[in-house]
ROTIDREN-875904 format. One record per residue (C-alpha): x, y, z; residue in three letters. Coordinates in steps of 0.1 Angstrom, whole numbers, plus 5000, padded with zeros to 4 digits. Example, Ala and Ser with C-alpha at 12.3 -4.5 7.8 and 13.67 -1.06 7.14 Angstrom:
BEGIN
512349555078ALA 513749895071SER 
END
This chain:
BEGIN
503512829688MET 504112569717ARG 506812629743VAL 507912439771LEU 509512659798VAL 511512499827THR 512112659860GLU 512212579896ASP 511512879911ASP 507812869912GLU 506813259912ASP 509113299880LEU 508112969865ARG 503913099872LEU 504813479856ALA 506513329827VAL 503713069820GLU 501313369826ALA 503013609803SER 503513349775LEU 500113229775ARG 498913629775GLY 500813659741ALA 499213339727GLY 501413059734PHE 500812729742ALA 502812699771VAL 504012339787ASP 506212359820VAL 508912169840ALA 510312209873LYS 513612029869ASP 515711839838LEU 513711479844SER 510311659837ASP 511611849809ALA 513411549792ASP 509611339798GLU 507811649779ALA 510311689753LEU 509811299748SER 506211319739VAL 505811689727ASN 507211889697ALA 508212229703TYR 509012539688ASP 511412659717CYS 512412559750VAL 513512799778VAL 515812659803PHE 517012809838ASP 520512719836ARG 521012619874MET 518312369882LEU 517812109912PRO 518611859889SER 522212039876GLY 523412279849ASP 520912269821SER 523812369800LEU 524912009799GLY 521411849791TYR 521312079762VAL 524911979750GLY 524011639750GLU 520811679729ARG 522911879704ARG 525111609697ARG 522111359693ASP 521111589664GLY 518511799682TRP 517812139668GLN 514612299690VAL 515812629697PRO 516412709731VAL 516813009755LEU 518213029791PHE 517813229815LEU 520013259843THR 521813479867ALA 525213429858ARG 526213719836ASP 529913669831THR 531113699798VAL 532213339802ALA 528913219811ASP 527513399778ARG 529813249756ILE 529512929772ALA 525412969771GLY 525213109734LEU 527412789723ALA 524612549728LEU 521712789730ALA 520113019705ASP 519713279731ASP 520813419767TYR 518713609789LEU 520013719821VAL 518113809853LYS 516213989860PRO 514514069829PHE 511114229814ALA 508813979804MET 508014159773ALA 511814119763GLU 511313769772LEU 507913719746ILE 509713899719ALA 512913699721ARG 510713349724VAL 508413479695ARG 511813529674SER 512913199682LEU 509913039673CYS 509913189639ARG 513313099636ARG 512612699640GLY 510412759611ASP 511512529581SER 509712789559GLY 507813069555PRO 504513039578ALA 501612979554PRO 498813179545VAL 495512959548LEU 491913059534SER 488712939531PHE 485813129514LEU 486613509522ASP 488613399552LEU 492213419553GLU 494713329584LEU 498313439583ASP 499913179607THR 502713409608GLY 501713739621LYS 498713559642HIS 496213759619GLU 493013679609ALA 490713849580ARG 487313849568ARG 486213969536GLY 489014209540GLY 488514329576VAL 490714239602LYS 489714039633LEU 490314089668THR 490913699682LEU 492413579711THR 495213359713GLY 492713029718LYS 490313159691GLU 493013199665PHE 494512849671ALA 490912679672VAL 490012849642LEU 493412759625GLN 492412399630ARG 489012459617LEU 490512599586VAL 493112339578VAL 490112099576SER 487712309560ALA 484512099548GLY 485411809573GLU 484311789607PRO 486911819634VAL 486211669669ARG 486111839696ARG 489211689713ARG 491111809683GLU 490112169691LEU 490712189726THR 494412029721ASP 494812319692ALA 493812589717GLY 494512469752TRP 497912349765ASP 498211969782GLU 498612139818LEU 495912329819VAL 492912159802PRO 489612349795PRO 486512369816SER 483512139804PRO 482112459786ASN 485112639774ALA 485012539740LEU 481212599736GLU 481912969748VAL 485313009725LEU 483012839696ILE 479913119702ALA 482813399706GLN 484113309668LEU 481113259654ARG 480113639666ASN 483213759653LYS 483313609621LEU 479813749612GLY 477513679583LYS 476913449565PRO 477913209590PRO 480312929581VAL 481112759616LEU 478812489619HIS 478112239648THR 478311869636VAL 476111679664ARG 478311419683GLY 481311499669VAL 482211859671GLY 482212169646TYR 482812219609VAL 483312499581LEU 481512499555ARG 479212749536ARG 
END
């Protein structure tokens, strides 16, 4: 699930970004409405988090304009404005409204709920041989045994399962596991693949395709 966070307060932006990443989300960040508009023009998001009051203006107006154009991505407003009138105005355009200060655990729960609300249907369960991925619950099992995977490991494994039997290029796997603003270190994918192989166990199903990337096959 990919989220855009638009917040001008650097400390809060970094805290929200770190918390959402730790919960398994891919996160892009923007400091103002122009940055957010650029990100939205090139990326698809499952949820967008806006601070209400930004240096470039009230994000309420920006969301209103996009809604009139048919934009339907779930939106969560963060704000210190907590009057009843403010809440009503925010909920008229957004899907949720969280007043500062807030608990990060609550933010994560609300963002996850909004991401699921934006789905067009039930999240699919993907499978390959005895490997099963529940994309809604972010759970993986092999031979009926639950695997403990990080958010990045799950995202990379999901990309491999979708193309099971066909090689997946390294760039596609890094795009799946890492967001564009925090690219992986040079050997990060190799380390993650090694961890996945260890967790998947035997018989091995995750193989290297030299000069290309990786593939799931017998």
